[in-house]
C-alpha positions in Angstrom: -3.4 3.3 21.2 -7.0 3.3 19.9 -9.9 5.2 21.3 -12.0 7.9 19.7 -10.3 11.0 18.5 -11.8 14.4 18.7 -8.8 16.6 18.0 -10.5 18.8 15.4 -13.5 19.3 17.7 -11.3 20.1 20.7 -10.0 23.3 19.2 -13.2 24.7 17.6 -13.9 26.8 20.7 -10.6 28.6 20.1 -11.7 30.3 16.9 -15.5 30.0 16.8 -17.8 32.8 18.0 -21.0 32.5 20.1 -23.2 31.9 17.1 -21.2 28.9 16.1 -20.6 27.3 19.5 -23.7 25.1 19.2 -22.5 23.5 16.0 -18.7 23.5 16.7 -18.6 19.7 16.5 -19.4 19.8 12.8 -16.1 19.3 11.1 -17.3 20.6 7.8 -17.8 24.1 9.3 -14.3 24.2 10.8 -12.6 24.6 7.4 -14.9 27.5 6.6 -13.8 29.6 9.6 -10.9 32.0 9.7 -7.9 31.3 11.9 -7.9 32.7 15.4 -6.1 35.9 16.3 -6.1 35.6 20.1 -2.6 34.1 20.8 0.1 32.0 19.3 -1.1 28.9 21.2 -4.6 29.3 19.7 -3.2 29.7 16.2 -1.0 26.6 16.7 -4.0 24.6 17.9 -5.9 25.8 14.9 -3.1 24.9 12.5 -2.8 21.4 13.9 -6.5 20.7 13.7 -6.7 22.2 10.2 -3.8 20.0 9.0 -5.6 16.9 10.2 -8.9 17.9 8.6 -7.2 18.6 5.3 -5.5 15.2 5.2 -8.7 13.4 6.4 -10.8 15.2 3.7 -8.2 14.3 1.0 -8.5 10.6 1.9 -12.3 10.8 2.2 -12.5 12.1 -1.4 -9.9 9.6 -2.8 -10.9 7.4 -5.7 -8.8 4.5 -7.1 -6.5 5.9 -9.8 -6.4 9.5 -8.6 -2.6 9.6 -8.5 -2.0 8.4 -12.0 -3.5 11.5 -13.7 -6.3 11.9 -16.2 -4.0 11.3 -19.3 -3.0 7.9 -18.1 -6.3 6.6 -16.8 -7.4 5.2 -20.1 -4.3 3.0 -20.3 -4.4 1.6 -16.8 -6.6 -1.0 -15.1 -8.4 1.0 -12.5 -9.9 -1.2 -9.7 -13.2 -0.5 -7.9 -11.4 -0.7 -4.6 -7.8 0.0 -3.6 -6.9 -2.9 -1.3 -4.1 -2.5 1.2 -2.9 -5.8 2.7 -1.5 -5.8 6.3 1.2 -8.4 6.9 3.4 -9.2 9.9 3.1 -10.5 13.4 1.2 -8.8 16.2 -0.1 -5.2 15.9 -2.1 -5.4 12.7 -5.5 -5.3 14.4 -4.2 -2.4 16.6 -3.4 -0.5 13.4 -6.9 -1.1 12.0 -8.3 0.3 15.3 -6.2 3.4 14.9 -7.5 4.0 11.3 -11.1 3.4 12.5 -10.7 5.9 15.3 -9.7 8.6 12.9 -12.6 7.9 10.5 -15.1 7.0 13.2 -17.6 9.7 12.0 -17.5 8.1 8.6 -16.9 4.5 9.5 -18.8 1.8 7.6 -19.9 -0.9 10.1 -21.3 -3.2 7.4 -18.6 -5.7 8.0 -18.3 -7.5 11.3 -15.4 -6.3 13.3 -13.6 -9.4 14.4 -10.2 -7.7 14.8 -8.3 -8.9 17.8 -10.7 -11.9 18.4 -10.3 -13.9 15.2 -7.5 -12.0 13.6 -5.2 -15.0 14.0 -7.5 -17.2 12.0 -9.5 -15.1 9.5 -8.9 -12.6 6.8 -10.9 -9.5 7.7 -11.9 -6.8 5.2 -12.4 -3.3 6.5 -13.9 -0.6 4.3 -12.5 2.7 5.5 -15.2 5.1 4.5 -18.9 5.2 4.8 -20.9 4.6 1.6 -17.7 4.1 -0.3 -15.7 1.2 -1.5 -12.7 3.3 -2.5 -10.3 2.0 0.2 -10.1 -1.4 1.8 -7.7 -2.5 4.5 -7.3 -6.3 4.8 -6.3 -7.7 8.2 -4.6 -11.1 8.0 -3.5 -13.9 10.3 -0.1 -13.5 12.0 2.9 -14.7 10.0 4.3 -18.1 10.7 7.7 -18.7 12.2 8.4 -20.9 9.2 9.8 -18.8 6.3 8.8 -21.3 3.7 5.2 -21.3 4.9 5.1 -17.5 4.9 6.4 -17.5 1.3 3.7 -19.9 0.1 0.8 -18.1 1.8 1.8 -14.6 0.8 2.4 -15.7 -2.8 -1.0 -17.3 -2.9 -2.7 -14.1 -1.6 -0.8 -11.9 -4.1 -1.6 -14.2 -7.1 -5.1 -15.3 -6.3 -6.5 -12.4 -4.2 -8.1 -12.4 -0.8 -11.6 -12.9 0.5 -13.3 -11.5 3.6 -13.9 -14.3 6.2 -11.4 -16.7 4.6 -9.4 -18.8 7.1 -6.3 -21.0 7.1 -8.0 -24.0 8.7 -11.0 -25.3 6.8 -11.0 -25.4 3.0 -14.7 -26.4 2.8 -15.7 -23.2 4.6 -13.4 -21.2 2.3 -15.1 -22.7 -0.7 -18.5 -21.4 0.5 -17.0 -18.0 1.4 -15.6 -17.5 -2.0 -19.1 -18.0 -3.5 -20.6 -15.1 -1.6 -17.7 -12.7 -0.8 -16.0 -10.6 -3.4 -12.4 -11.3 -4.3 -10.0 -8.4 -3.7 -6.7 -8.2 -5.6 -4.0 -6.7 -3.5 -2.8 -3.3 -4.7 -0.2 -2.6 -2.0 1.2 -4.2 1.2 2.0 -2.8 4.6 4.5 -4.6 6.8 3.6 -4.1 10.5 6.4 -4.5 13.0 6.4 -4.5 16.8 8.8 -2.2 18.5 9.0 -4.4 21.6 9.9 -7.5 19.5 12.6 -5.6 17.6 14.0 -4.3 20.9 14.2 -7.8 22.3 16.0 -8.9 19.2 18.6 -6.2 19.7 19.0 -6.9 23.4 19.2 -10.7 23.2 20.8 -10.9 19.8 18.1 -13.4 18.8 17.7 -12.4 15.2 14.7 -14.7 14.2 12.1 -11.9 14.3 14.4 -9.6 12.3 15.2 -12.4 9.8 11.5 -13.1 9.2 10.8 -9.3 8.8 13.7 -9.0 6.3 12.7 -12.1 4.3 9.0 -11.0 4.1 9.9 -7.4 3.1 12.0 -8.6 0.2 9.6 -11.2 -1.3 9.5 -10.3 -5.0 5.8 -10.6 -5.3 5.3 -7.9 -2.7 7.0 -5.3 -4.9 4.7 -3.2 -7.1 6.7 -1.8 -10.0 9.8 -1.8 -7.8 8.0 -0.3 -4.8 8.6 -2.3 -1.6 5.9 -2.4 1.2 5.5 0.5 3.6 6.6 -0.3 7.2 4.5 0.6 10.2 6.0 0.4 13.7 3.5 -0.1 16.6 3.9 -0.2 20.4 6.5 2.6 20.2 4.8 4.2 23.3 5.8 1.2 25.4 9.5 1.8 25.0 11.6 4.8 25.9 12.3 7.4 23.3 16.0 6.3 23.1 15.0 2.7 22.5 12.4 3.8 19.9 15.1 5.7 18.0 17.3 2.6 18.2 14.4 0.5 16.8 13.7 2.9 13.9 17.4 3.0 13.0 17.6 -0.8 13.1 14.7 -1.1 10.7 16.2 1.5 8.4 19.5 -0.3 8.3 18.0 -3.8 8.0 15.6 -3.1 5.2 17.8 -0.4 3.5 14.9 2.0 3.2 14.6 5.8 3.8 13.0 7.0 7.0 10.0 8.4 5.2 8.9 4.9 4.3 8.7 4.0 8.0 5.7 5.2 9.9 5.8 5.2 13.7 2.2 4.7 15.0 3.3 5.0 18.6 0.1 6.3 20.3 2.2 8.6 22.5 0.6 11.8 21.2 -2.9 11.9 19.7 -2.1 14.5 17.1 1.2 12.9 15.8 -0.3 9.5 15.8 -3.3 10.6 13.7 -1.0 12.6 11.4 1.3 9.6 10.9 -1.6 7.3 10.2 -3.0 9.7 7.6 0.4 10.2 6.0 0.8 6.5 5.9 -2.5 6.0 4.1 -1.7 8.7 1.6 1.7 7.2 0.9 0.2 3.7 0.4 -2.6 4.9 -1.8 -0.1 6.8 -4.1 2.1 3.7 -4.3 -0.9 1.5 -5.1 -2.0 3.8 -7.9 1.5 4.1 -9.3 1.7 0.3 -9.4 -1.5 -0.4 -11.3 -1.1 -2.6 -14.3 -1.6 -1.5 -17.9 -4.6 -2.6 -19.8 -4.1 -5.5 -22.2 -4.6 -3.2 -25.2 -2.0 -0.8 -23.9 0.4 -3.7 -23.4 0.0 -4.8 -27.1 0.5 -1.2 -28.2 3.7 -1.0 -26.1 5.1 -4.2 -27.4 4.2 -3.2 -31.0 6.1 0.1 -30.6 2.8 2.0 -30.8 2.2 0.5 -34.3 -1.6 0.3 -35.1 -1.2 -3.3 -36.2 1.6 -4.8 -34.1 1.3 -8.3 -35.5 1.9 -7.1 -39.1 4.8 -5.1 -37.8 6.2 -8.2 -36.2 6.2 -10.2 -39.4 7.5 -7.2 -41.4 10.5 -7.0 -39.1 11.1 -10.7 -39.6 11.0 -10.4 -43.4 13.5 -7.5 -43.2 15.9 -9.6 -41.1 15.7 -12.5 -43.6 16.4 -10.2 -46.5 19.4 -8.6 -44.8 20.8 -12.1 -44.1 20.3 -13.0 -47.8 22.1 -9.8 -49.0 25.0 -10.6 -46.7 25.3 -14.1 -48.1 25.3 -12.9 -51.7 28.0 -10.3 -51.0 30.2 -12.9 -49.3 29.6 -15.3 -52.2 30.6 -12.6 -54.7 33.8 -11.8 -52.9 34.7 -15.4 -52.6 34.0 -16.1 -56.3 36.2 -13.1 -57.3 39.0 -14.5 -55.1 38.6 -18.1 -56.4 37.5 -19.4 -53.1 34.2 -20.7 -54.3 33.4 -22.7 -57.5 29.9 -22.6 -58.8 30.3 -25.2 -61.6 32.5 -25.7 -64.7 
């Protein structure tokens, strides 16, 4: 896994003429060219490169709230940055590297890349696009073998937000970091699972890894309007295709989720790996936008049944309820008096 990708550039010679050969590495010109007419293989290569470019361009142009529609934007709290939180054991830094390799031409190196070196200790913020704060992927320390500790840490992140450079060792350093780094509220979570660890669990019947994965996936504070985290499987290229299929089926059964919510970032094939990463990003961004909270004003309007003055409506409803109770009492008193059940004086 990892390494620079040049898929789009690899196929430019298949459909560019002599005048364009000198600038064939410019991806912006690829989309302007007509598809090749030489052979089926050339057209297939063009189609594959074009599909990657279209997805990549879509994510490059993404802005928080794009999936909610223009009509709903005024009622929803739109963040400056859509923050995706990576959780799980090993493999999160490898996933960050895959994302970086796809967007390497547009990568923003303003943050120090400590992935793989200090990923076990520090929270690392990665802005995906150059000169843009639209998408942030947050790498986090590995989960603990203690379920209770995992629960407390994740609950804290989801409630209080996360900071770049924060660690789980020194609170005094964290206090200084929080003064200078911006807090990011998590908009969606991605559970990263290791295919090798799952395969070992299946072979040895040691269910601890699967138990931690199941408990983490089902934490209520990781659900966004009912949407559970996306699941990414890494190291699939280090197991056989039969074993990989067994791993994916086990995850599907364990977490009770559809296959389209599981993304196999295997690294076996450059094209499919990039395609899966881009589809994963698109899926997560859409889920993040769909889970954005309503503005406080919109919540009041909703609670007030769209009444312009919901407090007045609340007290009006209470007065109507009291009046109905009074009428019921008077009716019962009248019936009782007629039947001689009640005496109201001599």
